[in-house]
C-alpha positions as CSV (number, residue, x, y, z in Angstrom):
1,M,-0.8,13.1,25.0
2,S,-0.2,9.8,23.3
3,A,-1.2,9.4,19.7
4,L,-4.0,6.9,20.4
5,S,-5.6,9.2,22.9
6,R,-6.6,11.7,20.2
7,P,-10.3,12.4,20.2
8,E,-11.0,11.0,16.7
9,F,-9.9,7.6,18.0
10,H,-12.5,7.5,20.7
11,G,-15.7,9.1,19.5
12,E,-17.8,9.0,16.3
13,E,-18.4,12.8,16.0
14,A,-14.7,13.5,16.3
15,A,-13.9,10.7,13.9
16,F,-16.3,11.9,11.2
17,A,-15.1,15.5,11.7
18,H,-11.5,14.4,11.3
19,L,-12.2,12.4,8.1
20,E,-14.3,15.2,6.6
21,K,-11.5,17.7,7.2
22,L,-9.0,15.4,5.5
23,I,-11.1,14.5,2.5
24,W,-13.3,17.5,1.9
25,N,-11.2,20.2,3.5
26,G,-14.2,22.3,4.4
27,A,-16.0,21.8,1.0
28,P,-18.5,18.9,1.3
29,L,-19.1,17.1,-2.0
30,C,-22.2,15.0,-2.8
31,P,-21.0,11.6,-4.0
32,H,-24.2,11.0,-5.8
33,C,-24.5,14.0,-8.1
34,G,-21.3,15.9,-7.5
35,G,-23.1,18.9,-6.1
36,M,-21.3,21.3,-3.7
37,D,-23.6,24.4,-3.3
38,R,-26.6,23.1,-1.5
39,I,-25.1,20.7,1.1
40,T,-26.4,20.8,4.6
41,K,-25.5,18.8,7.7
42,V,-28.2,16.8,9.4
43,K,-28.1,16.9,13.1
44,A,-27.6,13.5,14.7
45,N,-30.5,12.2,16.7
46,P,-30.4,8.6,18.0
47,A,-34.1,8.8,19.0
48,K,-35.0,9.3,15.4
49,R,-32.3,7.0,14.1
50,I,-30.4,9.9,12.5
51,R,-26.8,8.8,12.6
52,V,-23.7,10.8,13.2
53,G,-22.0,12.4,10.1
54,L,-25.1,12.6,7.9
55,W,-25.3,15.2,5.2
56,R,-28.1,16.1,2.7
57,C,-27.7,17.4,-0.9
58,G,-30.3,19.9,-1.9
59,D,-29.7,19.2,-5.6
60,C,-30.4,15.4,-5.7
61,K,-32.3,15.3,-2.4
62,R,-30.2,12.3,-1.2
63,Q,-28.4,11.8,2.0
64,F,-24.8,10.6,2.5
65,T,-21.8,10.5,4.8
66,I,-18.1,10.9,4.2
67,K,-17.8,7.1,3.9
68,V,-19.9,6.9,0.7
69,G,-17.7,6.3,-2.4
70,T,-14.8,5.1,-0.3
71,V,-13.4,1.8,1.0
72,F,-15.3,2.4,4.2
73,E,-18.7,2.4,2.5
74,H,-21.2,0.0,4.1
75,M,-18.6,-0.6,6.9
76,R,-20.5,-1.7,10.0
77,L,-17.7,-0.9,12.4
78,P,-17.6,2.4,14.3
79,L,-15.5,4.9,12.3
80,H,-13.3,5.7,15.3
81,K,-12.2,2.1,15.4
82,A,-11.4,2.1,11.7
83,L,-9.2,5.2,12.3
84,Q,-7.4,3.5,15.1
85,A,-6.7,0.5,12.8
86,V,-5.3,2.8,10.1
87,Y,-3.0,4.4,12.6
88,L,-1.8,1.0,13.9
89,V,-1.2,-0.4,10.4
90,T,0.7,2.6,9.2
91,S,2.8,3.0,12.3
92,S,3.8,-0.7,12.4
93,K,7.0,-1.3,10.3
94,K,6.2,-4.9,9.5
95,G,2.4,-4.7,9.8
96,I,-0.1,-5.9,12.3
97,S,-2.0,-9.2,12.0
98,A,-5.8,-9.6,11.9
99,H,-5.7,-11.5,15.1
100,Q,-3.8,-8.8,16.9
101,L,-6.1,-6.1,15.5
102,H,-9.2,-8.0,16.6
103,R,-7.9,-8.3,20.1
104,T,-6.8,-4.6,20.2
105,L,-10.0,-3.1,18.8
106,E,-12.2,-5.8,20.4
107,I,-13.9,-6.7,17.1
108,T,-14.4,-10.1,15.5
109,Y,-11.5,-11.7,13.6
110,K,-13.5,-11.5,10.3
111,S,-14.1,-7.8,10.8
112,A,-10.4,-7.2,11.5
113,W,-9.4,-9.2,8.4
114,F,-11.7,-7.3,6.1
115,L,-10.8,-4.0,7.6
116,L,-7.1,-4.7,7.0
117,H,-7.8,-5.3,3.3
118,R,-9.8,-2.1,3.1
119,I,-6.8,-0.2,4.5
120,R,-4.4,-1.9,2.1
121,E,-6.7,-0.9,-0.8
122,A,-6.5,2.7,0.5
123,M,-2.7,2.5,0.5
124,R,-2.6,1.3,-3.1
125,D,-1.5,4.2,-5.3
126,D,-1.8,3.9,-9.1
127,S,-1.3,7.6,-9.7
128,D,2.5,7.6,-9.6
129,I,3.3,6.2,-13.1
130,A,6.3,8.5,-13.9
131,P,9.4,6.5,-15.0
132,M,11.9,6.0,-12.2
133,G,15.5,7.1,-12.5
134,G,15.0,10.3,-14.5
135,N,18.0,12.6,-15.0
136,G,20.5,9.7,-15.0
137,G,19.5,8.3,-11.6
138,V,20.1,4.8,-10.4
139,V,17.3,2.2,-10.2
140,E,17.8,-1.1,-8.5
141,V,15.8,-4.1,-9.8
142,D,15.3,-7.5,-8.2
143,E,12.8,-10.3,-7.8
144,T,11.9,-12.5,-4.9
145,F,9.6,-15.4,-4.1
146,I,7.1,-15.7,-1.3
147,G,4.6,-18.3,-0.1
148,R,3.2,-21.0,-2.3
149,L,0.9,-20.9,-5.3
150,K,-2.6,-22.2,-4.6
151,G,-3.2,-25.7,-5.8
152,V,0.4,-26.3,-6.7
153,E,2.4,-29.0,-4.9
154,K,5.8,-28.2,-3.6
155,K,8.4,-28.7,-6.3
156,R,12.1,-28.0,-6.7
157,A,13.6,-24.6,-6.2
158,F,11.1,-21.6,-6.5
159,H,8.7,-22.8,-9.2
160,H,5.9,-23.4,-6.7
161,K,6.2,-19.9,-5.1
162,M,4.6,-16.6,-5.9
163,K,6.9,-14.1,-7.7
164,V,7.4,-10.4,-6.9
165,L,9.3,-7.8,-8.9
166,A,10.6,-4.7,-7.1
167,L,12.2,-1.5,-8.4
168,V,13.8,1.1,-6.0
169,D,14.9,4.6,-7.2
170,R,18.0,5.4,-5.2
171,D,17.6,9.2,-5.6
172,S,14.0,9.5,-4.5
173,G,14.1,6.5,-2.1
174,K,10.8,5.3,-3.5
175,A,9.9,1.7,-4.3
176,R,7.5,0.1,-6.9
177,T,6.4,-3.5,-6.6
178,M,4.3,-5.9,-8.7
179,V,3.2,-9.5,-8.8
180,V,4.6,-11.4,-11.9
181,D,3.8,-14.8,-13.4
182,N,7.4,-15.8,-13.8
183,V,10.9,-14.5,-13.8
184,K,11.7,-14.9,-17.5
185,A,13.2,-12.1,-19.5
186,E,10.1,-11.8,-21.7
187,T,8.1,-11.1,-18.5
188,L,10.5,-9.0,-16.5
189,M,12.0,-6.7,-19.2
190,P,8.7,-5.2,-20.5
191,L,7.9,-4.2,-16.9
192,V,11.4,-2.7,-16.4
193,L,11.1,-0.8,-19.6
194,A,7.7,0.5,-18.7
195,N,8.8,1.8,-15.3
196,V,12.4,3.0,-15.7
197,A,13.6,6.1,-17.7
198,R,15.9,5.3,-20.6
199,E,18.6,7.7,-19.1
200,A,18.7,5.7,-15.9
201,R,21.5,3.4,-14.7
202,V,20.0,0.0,-13.8
203,M,21.5,-2.2,-11.2
204,T,20.6,-5.9,-10.9
205,D,22.2,-9.2,-9.8
206,E,23.4,-11.8,-12.4
207,H,19.9,-13.1,-13.2
208,S,19.7,-13.7,-17.0
209,G,16.3,-12.1,-17.2
210,Y,18.0,-8.7,-17.2
211,R,20.8,-9.6,-19.6
212,D,19.7,-7.1,-22.3
213,A,19.1,-4.2,-20.0
214,G,22.3,-2.5,-21.2
215,K,20.8,-2.1,-24.7
216,F,18.0,0.1,-23.4
217,F,19.4,2.1,-20.5
218,A,22.3,4.4,-20.0
219,A,24.2,1.7,-18.1
220,H,23.6,-1.7,-16.6
221,G,25.6,-2.7,-13.6
222,T,25.6,-6.3,-12.2
223,T,26.9,-8.1,-9.2
224,S,27.2,-11.9,-8.8
225,H,25.5,-13.0,-5.7
226,G,26.2,-16.6,-6.5
227,K,29.9,-15.8,-6.1
228,G,29.4,-13.9,-2.9
229,E,29.7,-10.5,-4.6
230,Y,27.3,-7.9,-3.3
231,V,29.2,-4.7,-4.2
232,N,31.4,-4.1,-7.2
233,L,34.9,-3.4,-5.8
234,Q,35.9,-1.2,-8.9
235,D,32.7,0.9,-8.8
236,R,31.0,0.7,-5.4
237,S,27.8,2.3,-6.8
238,I,27.1,-1.0,-8.6
239,H,25.0,-3.0,-6.2
240,S,21.4,-4.0,-5.5
241,N,21.6,-3.8,-1.7
242,T,18.8,-1.2,-1.4
243,V,16.2,-3.3,-3.1
244,E,17.5,-6.3,-1.1
245,G,16.9,-4.3,2.1
246,Y,13.3,-3.6,0.9
247,F,12.7,-7.3,0.4
248,S,14.1,-8.0,3.9
249,I,11.4,-5.8,5.5
250,F,8.8,-7.3,3.3
251,K,9.7,-10.9,4.0
252,R,10.0,-10.4,7.8
253,G,6.5,-8.9,7.7
254,M,5.0,-11.6,5.5
255,K,6.6,-14.5,7.4
256,G,6.7,-13.2,10.9
257,V,3.4,-11.2,11.1
258,Y,1.1,-12.4,8.4
259,Q,2.5,-15.9,7.9
260,H,0.1,-16.7,5.1
261,C,-1.1,-14.8,2.0
262,G,-3.4,-16.0,-0.7
263,E,-2.3,-15.3,-4.3
264,E,-5.4,-13.3,-5.0
265,H,-4.5,-10.9,-2.1
266,L,-0.7,-10.6,-2.6
267,H,-1.0,-7.3,-4.6
268,R,-2.6,-5.6,-1.6
269,Y,0.1,-6.8,0.8
270,L,2.6,-5.4,-1.7
271,A,0.7,-2.1,-1.6
272,E,0.9,-2.0,2.2
273,F,4.7,-2.5,2.4
274,E,5.3,-0.2,-0.6
275,F,3.2,2.5,1.0
276,R,5.1,2.4,4.4
277,Y,8.4,2.3,2.6
278,N,7.6,5.3,0.4
279,N,6.3,7.2,3.5
280,R,9.0,6.3,6.0
281,A,10.8,8.4,8.5
282,A,13.9,8.7,6.4
283,L,11.8,10.6,3.8
284,G,10.4,12.9,6.4
285,C,7.1,11.2,7.2
286,N,6.1,10.4,10.8
287,D,3.3,8.1,12.0
288,S,0.6,10.8,11.8
289,D,1.7,11.8,8.3
290,R,1.4,8.1,7.1
291,S,-2.0,7.7,8.7
292,E,-3.3,10.8,7.0
293,A,-1.8,9.9,3.7
294,A,-3.5,6.5,3.9
295,L,-6.9,8.0,4.8
296,K,-6.6,10.4,1.8
297,G,-6.4,7.3,-0.4
298,I,-9.8,5.9,0.6
299,T,-11.9,7.8,-2.0
300,G,-13.0,6.2,-5.3
301,K,-12.2,2.6,-4.1
302,R,-14.5,-0.2,-3.0
303,L,-14.1,-3.7,-1.7
304,T,-16.8,-6.3,-1.4
305,Y,-15.7,-9.6,0.1
306,Q,-17.7,-12.7,0.9
307,W,-16.2,-14.7,3.7
308,A,-15.5,-18.2,2.4
């Protein structure tokens, strides 16, 4: 049986049951009052306009579904189509465009665009704030440029582009990315200091923004990309090829699949690529694992967009 033939992708009852199992794990929780003891399921009845997945709380007397209090709240699309979209996004290495999603799911382009942003918000994980490179590990740091700043005419070099900083922990294989205003030392170094353990070995290229890294960390190794050096021949552990590989996947997705990204949305695109990288097959995650991990991240988040 193929993955997309699973029952939760083709029926509302199965879709709600699947999401309730993932989020509640057999213990329904009222999103209005937090009650758990007097929760009863309301039987669906289309004739009386009682929708699938409805529950009632005996404490606050209010009704709700598993979607309340999540990025799927007030979503007009059928839930089983949203679950299909989550699976498609999480199993596509470089993402899936809104146009492709609207054709695949047979929904409007606007709905597909908004649904993708809901999913990216679910992928965003702000809980992992532990410093990277603990116990003397290696952290690679690099920055890149993407797209063009809104309202800024094309200028020389990279000044008109959006800037992204990425850190990759070689031991855990996890990445952490963020949008930055510029690539000056006074902007980059506070972020590196906030995200990297002091006992870590930091690897960068020759960019002057990291020139003082050796004062704060156990070691600071550099390679000169401008001179064609990508691995230090005396110590082959000194390189930033891992983070460069991460950027390679990110740029192929942004340029080849999405093609355009507004500055106000870039942080969610970063969350998408970071999520897939941190839950990739090399770390023991398959497509189903990634899909379920993304769905577990829907709670406590809301998006309300108005189409311009």
